[in-house]
N, C-alpha and C positions, 0 to 999 in steps of 0.2 A: 394422545389419552383423552377424554372427548371430558369438558369440561373444565378444564383445567385451566388459568390464567397464569400466563406467565407476562412479565413485567419488565420494560423495555425502556434503560432512559436511552434519550435520545438529546443531543446539543446544538441547535440551530448557529450554526456559524457560515461564518463568510472571510473568507481567505483573499488576501491584497490581491485586485485583478480580476474578481471570481464574481459574477453577479450573482444577485440573493436572484432566489425562486419562493414563493411562496406554496408552486408545487412537487419540491423537491427536497423533501428536511436531507441536513445534512449530520452524521452523526459525528464524535469527535472520541478517540481516547483520552486517558492521561498524558498520554504520550506526544500529545497534540497532530497524532496521525487525524486525516479529517475526509471522508468522502465529498465529493463533490458533483456535477452534474457531469460534466467533462471528465472524469473516472475518478483516483484518489489519489492523497498522498500521504506518505510514510516517515518519517523516521527508525531509524534504525541504523546497524550495524551488518556490512557486508561480509559471509560468509562465503571459502570459495570450497564447497561439498564437494565435490568432482573435478574433471577437469575442462567439462560441459557444463555444468550449474555452478552458476552464484546463485544464495540466497540471501534478502533481505528479512531479518529477527526484526520485530517489531513488539514492543505488546501483547498486540492482539493479534499476531499472526506471524508464520512465515509466508513470504513471495518468493518464486522463482524467478530470478529478474532476467529479463528478454532486452538486448541492447544498452544504449546508456551509454553514457562518454567512458571510454575505459580507465581513462586520467582519472576518473571519481568515481567509479563505481568497483572498486577495486577490493578485494580481499583485504579487512582488517579495517579498513575508513567506515564512517559515520556520517550518513548520507541525511538528506533529504530526496527521494523521489516522486515526482509523480507519473502516471501512469493510465493505463488503461488493463483491467484485471480481464484475461482473456478464459474460456471455456474449452473444454475438450482436452486431450490427451498433454499432459505434460511432459517436461524434458527432462527433471528429474522428481522426484519420490517427495520434494518437501512444499509443501504448500500450495495454493494454488498461482499462476502464472498470471507476471505483472510486467506487458511492454509500455517499457520506460519511455515516455515521450521529454521529460525531465529529469537533470541530478544535480544537487548542489553538494559539498562538501559541508559538515558544518563543528 
């Protein structure tokens, strides 16, 4: 729609161990999920939606999880995951794909 303005609130946050960058603002949601220059960090619950598909359900979206320690990234677990969003064909029909680089139980 031409001429329409869409307001988007952004919050600049710096996660421990992450450099601050004036060129790359970081967004965060109320569940403390955050985007960083090196990927995104999300908190939520892991759900097994098919034999080959685990999904993280966070307040602001769902991500099909690829990789991650299976002892941490397991069905029913509340976790914090860090990873890189992937584009292209998805492994399952639930949200975007996230290649997990780090996972912690909550």
